[in-house]
C-alpha positions in Angstrom: 0.0 0.0 0.0 2.9 2.4 0.5 3.4 2.3 -3.3 -0.2 3.0 -3.8 -0.1 5.9 -1.4 2.9 7.2 -3.1 1.3 6.9 -6.5 -1.7 8.9 -5.2 0.7 11.7 -4.1 2.5 11.6 -7.4 -0.6 11.8 -9.5 -2.3 14.3 -7.2 0.6 16.7 -7.7 0.4 16.7 -11.4 -0.9 20.2 -11.1 0.6 21.7 -14.2 -0.9 25.1 -13.4 0.7 25.4 -10.0 4.0 27.1 -11.0 2.1 29.5 -13.1 -1.2 30.2 -11.4 -0.4 33.8 -10.4 1.1 34.5 -13.8 -2.1 33.0 -15.3 -4.2 35.5 -13.4 -1.9 38.4 -14.3 -2.1 37.3 -18.0 -5.9 37.5 -17.7 -5.6 41.1 -16.5 -6.1 40.7 -12.8 -4.4 42.9 -10.2 -2.7 41.5 -7.1 -5.7 42.8 -5.0 -8.1 40.9 -7.2 -5.9 37.8 -7.0 -5.8 38.1 -3.2 -9.6 38.2 -2.9 -9.9 35.3 -5.3 -7.6 33.2 -3.1 -9.5 34.4 0.0 -12.7 33.2 -1.7 -11.2 29.8 -2.3 -10.0 29.5 1.3 -13.4 30.7 2.6 -15.2 27.9 0.9 -12.5 25.4 1.9 -13.1 26.7 5.4 -16.9 26.3 5.2 -16.8 22.8 3.8 -13.6 21.5 5.6 -14.8 20.2 8.9 -18.1 18.8 7.7 -16.2 17.0 5.0 -14.0 15.4 7.6 -17.0 14.2 9.5 -18.5 12.8 6.3 -15.3 11.0 5.6 -15.2 9.5 9.1 -18.8 8.5 9.0 -19.6 7.7 5.4 -16.3 6.5 4.2 -12.9 8.1 3.4 -12.4 6.5 0.0 -15.8 7.8 -1.2 -14.9 11.3 0.0 -11.6 11.1 -1.9 -13.4 10.1 -5.1 -15.8 13.1 -4.8 -12.7 15.3 -4.3 -11.1 14.2 -7.5 -14.3 14.6 -9.5 -14.6 18.2 -8.2 -11.0 18.9 -9.2 -11.6 17.8 -12.7 -14.6 20.0 -13.1 -12.6 23.0 -11.7 -9.7 22.5 -14.1 -12.1 22.4 -17.1 -13.7 25.7 -16.0 -10.4 27.4 -15.4 -9.3 26.5 -18.9 -12.3 28.3 -20.4 -12.3 31.3 -17.9 -12.7 34.7 -19.5 -14.5 37.0 -17.1 -13.5 37.6 -13.5 -16.6 35.9 -12.0 -15.8 32.7 -13.9 -12.8 32.3 -11.7 -15.0 32.2 -8.6 -16.9 29.3 -10.0 -13.7 27.4 -10.8 -12.4 28.2 -7.3 -15.6 26.9 -5.7 -15.2 23.4 -7.3 -11.5 23.5 -6.4 -12.4 24.3 -2.8 -14.7 21.3 -2.7 -11.9 19.1 -3.9 -9.5 20.5 -1.4 -12.0 20.2 1.5 -12.8 16.5 0.9 -9.2 15.6 0.2 -7.2 17.3 2.9 -6.9 15.2 6.1 -8.8 12.3 4.6 -5.9 10.6 2.8 -3.6 11.1 5.8 -6.2 9.4 8.0 -6.2 6.5 5.6 -2.4 6.2 5.8 -2.6 6.1 9.6 -5.4 3.6 9.5 -3.3 1.3 7.4 -0.3 1.7 9.8 -2.5 0.8 12.7 -3.8 -2.3 10.9 -0.2 -3.3 10.0 1.1 -2.6 13.6 3.6 0.0 12.2 2.2 3.2 13.9 5.7 4.0 15.3 6.8 4.6 11.7 4.2 7.3 11.0 6.6 10.2 10.5 8.9 8.1 8.3 6.1 6.6 6.2 4.1 9.9 5.8 7.4 11.7 5.0 8.2 9.1 2.4 4.8 9.2 0.6 4.9 13.0 0.8 8.3 13.0 -0.9 6.7 11.3 -3.9 4.2 14.1 -4.0 7.1 16.5 -4.4 8.8 14.3 -7.0 5.5 14.4 -8.8 5.5 18.2 -8.6 9.0 18.3 -10.1 7.9 16.1 -13.0 4.8 18.1 -13.5 6.8 21.3 -13.7 8.9 20.0 -16.5 5.8 18.9 -18.4 4.1 22.2 -17.6 7.0 24.2 -19.0 6.9 22.2 -22.2 3.1 22.8 -22.5 3.6 26.6 -22.1 6.4 26.7 -24.6 4.3 25.0 -27.2 1.0 26.8 -26.5 2.4 30.2 -25.3 -0.7 30.4 -23.0 -1.0 29.4 -19.4 -4.6 28.2 -19.8 -3.7 25.0 -21.5 -2.0 23.6 -18.4 -5.4 23.2 -16.7 -6.7 21.0 -19.5 -3.5 18.9 -19.4 -3.9 18.4 -15.6 -7.2 16.5 -16.2 -5.5 13.4 -17.5 -3.4 12.4 -14.4 -6.4 13.2 -12.2 -8.5 10.7 -14.0 -5.7 8.1 -13.4 -5.6 9.2 -9.7 -9.4 8.7 -9.5 -9.0 5.1 -10.8 -6.2 4.4 -8.3 -8.4 5.6 -5.4 -11.4 3.5 -6.6 -9.2 0.4 -6.2 -8.1 1.1 -2.6 -9.1 -1.8 -0.2 -12.4 -1.3 1.7 -10.8 -1.5 5.1 -9.3 2.0 4.5 -12.8 3.5 4.5 -12.3 3.9 8.3 -15.2 2.9 10.5 -18.3 4.3 8.7 -21.7 3.6 10.3 -24.3 1.5 8.5 -27.0 4.1 9.2 -25.8 7.7 9.5 -27.9 10.8 9.5 -27.4 14.5 9.7 -27.7 14.4 13.5 -24.9 11.9 13.7 -22.6 14.1 11.6 -23.4 17.1 13.7 -22.7 15.2 16.9 -19.5 13.8 15.6 -18.4 17.2 14.4 -19.2 18.9 17.7 -17.2 16.2 19.7 -14.2 16.7 17.4 -14.3 20.5 17.7 -14.6 20.2 21.5 -11.6 17.9 21.6 -9.6 20.3 19.5 -10.4 23.2 21.8 -10.1 21.4 25.1 -6.8 19.4 24.5 -4.1 22.0 25.0 -1.6 20.5 22.7 -4.2 20.2 19.9 -5.1 23.8 20.4 -1.5 24.8 20.2 -0.9 22.7 17.1 -3.8 24.4 15.3 -2.3 27.9 16.1 1.1 26.7 14.8 -0.5 25.4 11.6 -2.3 28.7 11.0 0.9 30.6 11.6 3.3 28.4 9.6 1.3 26.7 7.0 -1.4 29.3 6.4 1.1 32.1 6.0 3.6 30.1 3.9 0.8 29.2 1.5 0.0 32.8 0.9 3.7 33.8 0.7 4.8 31.0 -1.6 2.7 32.1 -4.5 4.8 35.3 -4.8 7.7 33.3 -5.9 6.2 33.3 -9.4 6.2 37.1 -10.0 9.6 37.3 -8.3 11.1 34.8 -10.7 9.3 36.5 -13.6 10.9 39.8 -12.8 14.3 38.1 -12.4 13.9 36.4 -15.8 13.2 39.7 -17.5 16.3 41.3 -16.0 18.6 38.5 -17.1 20.1 38.7 -20.6 18.9 35.2 -21.6 16.4 33.8 -24.1 16.0 37.3 -25.5 14.5 36.0 -28.7 11.5 34.5 -26.8 8.5 36.4 -25.6 7.8 37.3 -22.0 5.6 34.2 -21.3 8.1 31.7 -22.6 11.1 33.3 -20.9 9.3 33.4 -17.6 8.1 29.8 -18.1 11.6 28.4 -18.5 13.0 30.3 -15.5 10.1 29.3 -13.3 10.4 25.7 -14.5 14.1 25.6 -13.4 13.4 27.2 -10.1 10.3 25.0 -9.3 12.1 21.7 -10.2 14.8 22.6 -7.8 12.2 23.6 -5.2 10.3 20.4 -5.5 13.3 18.1 -5.4 14.5 19.9 -2.3 11.1 19.5 -0.8 11.1 15.8 -1.5 14.4 15.4 0.2 13.1 17.3 3.3 9.9 15.3 3.5 11.8 12.0 3.3 14.3 13.0 6.0 12.0 14.8 8.4 12.2 11.8 10.8 16.0 12.2 10.9 15.7 15.8 11.9 13.4 14.9 14.8 15.9 12.3 15.9 18.8 14.7 15.9 16.9 17.5 17.5 15.8 15.2 20.4 12.1 14.8 19.5 9.3 16.2 17.4 8.6 19.2 19.7 12.3 20.3 19.7 12.6 19.8 16.0 9.5 21.9 15.4 10.9 24.7 17.7 14.2 24.7 15.8 12.4 25.1 12.5 10.4 28.0 13.8 13.7 29.8 14.7 15.3 29.2 11.3 12.2 30.3 9.3 12.0 33.5 11.4 15.5 34.4 10.4 14.8 33.6 6.8 11.8 35.9 6.6 13.8 38.7 8.1 16.5 38.2 5.5 14.0 38.3 2.7 12.8 41.8 3.6 15.9 43.7 2.4 16.5 41.3 -0.5 13.0 42.0 -1.9 13.1 45.7 -1.0 16.3 46.3 -2.9 15.4 44.0 -5.7 18.1 41.3 -5.2 15.7 38.7 -6.8 18.3 36.1 -7.6 19.2 35.8 -3.9 15.5 36.1 -2.8 14.6 33.1 -5.0 17.1 31.1 -3.0 15.4 32.3 0.1 12.0 31.1 -1.2 13.5 27.7 -2.0 14.9 27.5 1.5 11.4 28.3 2.9 10.0 25.3 0.9 12.8 23.1 2.4 11.8 24.1 5.9 8.1 23.7 5.3 8.6 20.2 4.1 10.7 19.3 7.1 8.0 20.8 9.3 4.8 19.3 7.7 5.4 15.6 8.4 6.5 16.5 12.0 3.2 18.5 12.4 1.0 15.7 11.1 2.7 13.2 13.4 2.2 15.5 16.4 -1.5 15.8 15.5 -2.0 12.0 15.2 -0.6 11.6 18.8 -3.7 13.5 20.2 -6.4 12.2 17.8 -8.3 8.9 18.1 -8.8 6.6 15.1 -12.5 7.5 14.9 -11.8 11.2 14.8 -8.6 11.2 12.8 -9.9 12.7 9.5 -12.1 15.3 11.3 -9.3 16.5 13.5 -6.9 16.8 10.5 -9.7 18.6 8.6 -9.9 21.1 11.6 -6.2 21.7 11.2 -6.6 22.2 7.5 -9.5 24.5 8.0 -7.6 26.6 10.5 -4.8 26.9 7.9 -7.3 28.0 5.3 -8.6 30.7 7.7 -5.1 32.1 8.0 -4.5 32.1 4.3 -8.0 33.7 3.7 -7.0 36.6 6.0 -3.4 37.0 4.9 -3.8 36.7 1.1 -5.9 39.9 0.5 -3.7 41.8 3.0 -0.6 40.8 1.0 -2.3 41.6 -2.3 -3.4 45.1 -1.2 0.1 45.8 0.3 1.9 44.8 -2.8 -0.4 46.9 -5.0 0.1 49.8 -2.7 3.9 49.5 -2.7 3.8 49.3 -6.5 1.7 52.4 -6.8 3.9 54.4 -4.3 7.3 53.1 -5.6 8.4 52.2 -2.0 11.3 50.0 -2.9 10.9 46.5 -4.5 7.2 45.7 -4.7 7.2 42.3 -2.9 8.9 43.1 0.4 5.6 43.5 2.4 5.1 39.7 1.8 8.2 38.9 4.0 7.4 41.7 6.5 4.0 40.3 7.3 5.3 36.8 7.6 8.0 37.9 10.0 5.5 39.5 12.4 3.4 36.3 12.5 6.5 34.1 13.1 7.7 36.3 15.9 4.4 35.9 17.6 4.8 32.1 17.8 8.4 32.4 19.0 7.3 34.8 21.8 4.4 32.5 22.9 5.9 29.0 23.4 4.0 26.1 24.9 4.9 26.0 28.5 4.9 23.2 31.0 3.3 23.1 34.4 5.0 21.9 37.5 3.6 18.4 36.9 4.8 18.4 33.3 1.4 19.1 31.8 1.5 21.6 28.9 -0.3 24.9 29.4 
């Protein structure tokens, strides 16, 4: 099953639009403010659907929920490819949000269920990190294919149509998962059961101190990183236009090649980090210490990015963004493993969906703020246009470092 889990991640990350999504929006005439609100709309609907989707997965079956997610993705990609007006993007984002809501947390819960059945739960960080590394390898492969697609078509829209093919293959892979990975769905489940299960999971997430802390950390690390990472695309584009290479090509093709190179490196680095996250926890002396170490490093990195982006040293700033991806992929398997330690088998998908929802709330708030800030700096010519992105992230990271999880006299966290 580890190979099947890895195949799922590889196919799921054949998102050929991902390295170009911001440039696609800019090509369609959107401002950074409009893009920010579009991302906020996506995160809002992920947020609204997220926790109920986890409850549905736990109670009706996780494999069924995953199949629904992939069907929603395919619909979203088709709409994106044909988008012309601004409001069309909101429809595409809605279906994408449905796919994200029913996918996030659910497949991780299936992996942990299999590990429990096999008696290998002590390997959760290693196994999840390994399968996640194949997701990143899939992203690296998809970037190469996406660049080829853009070079041939000279239009970012075609990458959405291309992405439908591997998602159909991923759908077939999920349909053949063994029934035991559905979880423990009830034979007769009504709306009242979903609401009761949902409330119990929310209560658990709020009452258990470590779960509460982990949710805050996810919002601050994952949610902010998700909003910040998209700005790598316009940064690389500006870098590409400043370099005296591929001068005979148009702006779209020059940007595509440079973005392709950067993203392949980024994804390969991410794969390495995911596969070796368990080694970092061992050397740091545990998952909590490893996580704390990563917080300190990422804080220093965000601070360094502020002057680099302000003065327009984009070549060095790109290296900083790649380093952020490295840290995020060390951190993510550690975070998921920490969550699983405080969530029961019956509540696994729902608790992880709560985590994903909290992350979406953070991105929903941060994305429009970053978009407005970048457009304001562009209009006022206050240095390089992207430095507010790093400045906002620095403030959030500093908050986490100044509010550590403390221990009571009896060793209980507060």
